[in-house]
C-alpha positions as CSV (number, residue, x, y, z in Angstrom):
1,M,25.5,-2.2,8.0
2,T,24.5,-2.2,4.3
3,E,21.2,-0.7,3.2
4,P,19.7,-4.1,2.1
5,R,20.6,-5.7,5.5
6,R,19.2,-2.7,7.4
7,H,16.0,-2.8,5.3
8,Q,15.7,-6.6,5.8
9,D,15.9,-6.0,9.5
10,F,13.2,-3.4,9.2
11,L,10.9,-5.8,7.3
12,D,11.7,-8.7,9.7
13,A,10.3,-6.6,12.5
14,A,7.1,-5.8,10.6
15,R,3.9,-7.6,11.9
16,V,0.2,-8.1,11.3
17,D,-1.8,-8.5,14.5
18,R,-3.7,-11.7,15.0
19,A,-6.9,-9.7,15.4
20,V,-6.6,-8.6,11.7
21,F,-6.1,-12.2,10.5
22,A,-9.1,-13.2,12.7
23,L,-11.1,-10.6,10.7
24,R,-9.8,-11.8,7.3
25,P,-7.8,-15.0,7.3
26,D,-7.3,-14.6,3.6
27,Y,-5.3,-11.4,4.0
28,R,-1.7,-11.1,2.8
29,A,0.6,-8.2,2.8
30,L,3.7,-7.9,0.7
31,L,6.1,-5.3,1.9
32,I,8.8,-3.9,-0.3
33,A,11.7,-1.7,0.9
34,V,13.5,0.2,-1.8
35,D,16.7,2.3,-1.6
36,G,18.7,4.3,-4.2
37,L,15.8,5.9,-5.9
38,V,16.6,9.0,-7.9
39,P,13.7,11.5,-7.6
40,G,12.2,12.9,-10.8
41,P,9.1,14.3,-12.4
42,S,6.6,12.3,-14.4
43,D,8.3,11.0,-17.5
44,A,7.5,9.1,-20.7
45,G,7.8,5.8,-19.0
46,S,5.4,6.6,-16.2
47,E,3.0,8.3,-18.6
48,A,2.8,5.2,-20.7
49,L,2.1,3.1,-17.6
50,L,-0.7,5.4,-16.5
51,Q,-2.2,5.4,-20.0
52,G,-2.1,1.6,-20.0
53,A,-3.8,1.5,-16.6
54,E,-6.5,3.9,-17.7
55,A,-7.2,1.8,-20.8
56,A,-7.4,-1.4,-18.9
57,A,-9.7,0.1,-16.3
58,G,-11.9,1.5,-19.1
59,A,-12.3,-2.0,-20.5
60,W,-13.3,-3.5,-17.1
61,L,-15.7,-0.6,-16.3
62,A,-17.4,-0.9,-19.7
63,E,-18.7,-4.3,-18.7
64,R,-19.6,-3.7,-15.0
65,Q,-19.8,-1.1,-12.3
66,V,-16.7,-0.5,-10.2
67,T,-18.6,-1.9,-7.2
68,E,-19.1,-5.2,-9.0
69,L,-15.5,-5.9,-9.7
70,P,-14.5,-8.9,-7.5
71,H,-11.4,-7.3,-6.0
72,V,-13.4,-4.2,-5.1
73,V,-16.2,-6.3,-3.6
74,A,-13.7,-8.1,-1.4
75,W,-12.3,-4.8,0.0
76,R,-15.8,-3.3,0.6
77,E,-16.7,-6.4,2.6
78,A,-13.5,-6.1,4.6
79,Y,-14.2,-2.5,5.4
80,Q,-17.7,-3.4,6.6
81,G,-16.1,-6.1,8.8
82,F,-14.5,-3.5,11.0
83,G,-17.4,-1.0,10.9
84,A,-16.3,1.3,8.1
85,K,-18.8,2.5,5.5
86,P,-17.3,1.7,2.1
87,N,-19.6,4.2,0.3
88,R,-18.1,7.0,2.4
89,T,-14.5,5.8,2.9
90,R,-13.4,3.9,-0.2
91,N,-10.4,1.6,-0.3
92,S,-7.5,2.9,-2.4
93,L,-8.1,0.5,-5.3
94,E,-11.7,1.6,-5.7
95,A,-10.7,5.3,-5.3
96,L,-8.2,5.0,-8.1
97,L,-10.5,3.1,-10.4
98,R,-13.2,5.8,-10.0
99,R,-10.6,8.4,-11.2
100,T,-9.6,6.6,-14.4
101,P,-12.4,7.9,-16.6
102,A,-11.2,11.5,-16.0
103,G,-7.6,10.4,-15.8
104,L,-5.3,9.2,-13.1
105,P,-3.2,11.9,-11.3
106,R,0.2,12.7,-12.6
107,V,2.4,13.4,-9.5
108,N,6.0,12.3,-10.1
109,R,7.4,9.2,-11.7
110,L,7.6,7.2,-8.4
111,T,4.0,7.9,-7.4
112,D,2.8,7.4,-11.0
113,I,4.4,4.0,-11.2
114,Y,2.8,2.6,-8.1
115,N,-0.6,4.0,-8.9
116,A,-0.5,2.5,-12.4
117,V,0.6,-0.9,-11.0
118,S,-2.2,-0.7,-8.4
119,V,-4.8,-0.3,-11.1
120,L,-3.3,-2.8,-13.6
121,H,-3.1,-5.5,-11.0
122,R,-6.3,-4.5,-9.2
123,I,-4.6,-4.4,-5.8
124,P,-4.5,-1.7,-3.1
125,L,-0.9,-0.4,-3.1
126,G,0.6,2.2,-0.8
127,G,3.9,4.0,-1.0
128,E,5.7,5.8,1.8
129,D,9.0,7.5,2.7
130,L,10.8,4.8,4.6
131,T,13.2,7.3,6.3
132,R,10.2,8.9,8.1
133,Y,9.3,5.6,9.9
134,Q,9.9,5.3,13.6
135,G,10.2,1.6,14.1
136,S,8.8,-1.0,11.7
137,P,5.3,-1.1,10.2
138,A,2.5,-3.0,12.0
139,L,-1.1,-3.7,10.9
140,I,-3.3,-3.6,14.0
141,R,-6.8,-3.0,15.2
142,A,-6.7,0.4,16.8
143,T,-7.5,1.2,20.4
144,G,-8.6,4.7,19.3
145,D,-5.8,6.5,21.2
146,E,-3.3,6.4,18.4
147,I,-2.2,9.6,16.6
148,F,-2.9,10.2,12.9
149,D,-1.6,13.4,11.3
150,T,-3.5,14.7,8.3
151,A,-4.5,18.1,6.8
152,S,-7.6,20.2,6.4
153,N,-7.7,23.4,4.5
154,G,-4.0,23.5,4.4
155,E,-3.6,23.1,8.2
156,T,-2.2,20.2,10.1
157,V,-4.9,18.2,11.9
158,I,-4.4,15.4,14.5
159,E,-7.0,12.7,14.3
160,H,-7.6,9.4,16.1
161,P,-8.8,6.2,14.5
162,E,-12.0,4.6,15.6
163,P,-11.6,1.7,18.2
164,G,-11.3,-1.5,16.3
165,E,-10.4,0.2,13.0
166,V,-7.7,-1.6,11.0
167,V,-4.7,0.7,10.6
168,W,-1.1,0.6,9.6
169,S,1.2,2.1,12.2
170,D,4.7,2.5,13.6
171,D,6.1,3.5,17.0
172,A,5.0,7.1,16.5
173,G,1.4,6.6,15.4
174,V,-0.9,5.7,12.5
175,T,0.7,5.8,9.0
176,C,-2.5,4.8,7.1
177,R,-6.1,4.7,8.3
178,R,-8.8,2.1,7.5
179,W,-6.3,-0.4,6.1
180,N,-5.5,1.5,2.9
181,W,-7.9,4.4,2.8
182,R,-5.8,7.5,3.7
183,Q,-2.1,7.8,4.4
184,G,-0.7,10.2,7.0
185,R,1.5,13.2,6.1
186,R,4.5,12.2,8.2
187,T,5.5,9.3,6.0
188,Q,4.1,10.4,2.7
189,L,6.3,10.2,-0.4
190,T,7.8,13.5,-1.6
191,D,9.6,14.8,-4.6
192,D,12.8,14.1,-2.6
193,T,12.2,10.5,-1.6
194,T,15.1,8.2,-2.2
195,S,14.1,5.3,0.1
196,A,10.5,4.0,0.1
197,L,8.3,1.4,1.5
198,F,5.5,-0.1,-0.6
199,I,2.7,-2.2,0.9
200,L,0.6,-4.4,-1.4
201,D,-2.6,-5.5,0.4
202,A,-4.3,-8.7,-0.9
203,L,-7.6,-10.4,-0.3
204,A,-9.2,-13.3,-2.1
205,P,-10.0,-13.7,-5.0
206,L,-6.5,-12.2,-5.6
207,T,-4.2,-15.3,-5.6
208,D,-0.7,-15.6,-4.3
209,H,0.6,-15.9,-7.8
210,A,-1.2,-12.6,-8.8
211,L,0.2,-10.9,-5.7
212,I,3.8,-11.9,-6.6
213,A,3.2,-10.8,-10.2
214,A,2.1,-7.4,-9.0
215,A,5.2,-7.1,-6.8
216,D,7.5,-8.2,-9.6
217,D,6.0,-5.7,-12.0
218,L,6.4,-2.9,-9.5
219,C,10.0,-3.9,-8.7
220,G,10.8,-4.0,-12.4
221,H,9.7,-0.5,-12.9
222,L,11.4,0.8,-9.8
223,K,14.7,-0.6,-10.9
224,R,14.8,2.0,-13.7
225,L,14.7,4.9,-11.2
226,G,18.4,4.8,-10.5
227,P,21.6,2.9,-11.2
228,D,22.0,1.7,-7.6
229,V,18.4,0.7,-6.7
230,T,18.2,-2.1,-4.1
231,I,15.0,-3.9,-3.2
232,V,14.1,-6.2,-0.3
233,R,10.7,-7.6,0.3
234,R,8.8,-9.7,2.8
235,L,5.4,-11.5,2.6
236,L,3.2,-11.5,5.7
237,T,0.3,-14.1,5.9
238,A,-1.7,-15.9,8.5
239,G,-0.7,-19.3,9.7
240,T,2.9,-18.8,10.7
241,T,4.6,-18.3,14.1
242,G,5.2,-15.0,15.8
243,A,4.1,-13.0,18.8
244,S,1.6,-11.1,16.7
245,G,0.9,-13.6,14.1
246,P,3.1,-12.4,11.2
247,T,4.7,-14.7,8.7
248,A,8.3,-15.1,7.8
249,G,9.2,-15.2,4.1
250,D,11.5,-12.7,2.5
251,G,13.5,-12.2,-0.6
252,R,15.6,-9.8,-2.5
253,S,15.0,-8.4,-5.9
């Protein structure tokens, strides 16, 4: 089986639970599976992207507080909807925007690219090592029994989400808590990642057009990270058939 076909099967099995769409019917997730990435440190291209993101965020934040930006407001409301306190556990977009005055982190070119795209398009965007997945991704409301592996003071710690918390998971446990707040260690990107999954989380007022534009931008930058990069993606929305309420809709880049 070719990698694009295998990754398409992986994305075809992805799902968003009806309980999540009941919480936010405007929610959409665009999943992108990428293979053939050549790992590498931050480079001139990723540095230019980060600087552009920092400049754009600086212009927005010169006019209003980060908590007044419409896309941040939407995610703070979503967090409150499942009982999270947005002042204590910030969505990934808000967390990145708050870091821009002092400078976004420089990690490696893969991480730098998706952080910059997240800021530039004002959308929460997560990246994970696809080879570490056990089964396909699912966005669910947790029972509280699921396993989430994280770290504290350099030591591995096993946590459990709160009952009703919105989490991304696979067959082995939670991969990201509170929708897009904190990713687990098991599936985190490393300096050796060659196959990755990216998840773009969208709420109104982000439009479908803006969501696709963000995905296209990300894919354009990812294609320069190796001569044999292949990309497959799938959009999940409410209002389509499926046992858990996911949408069909896929495409290759």
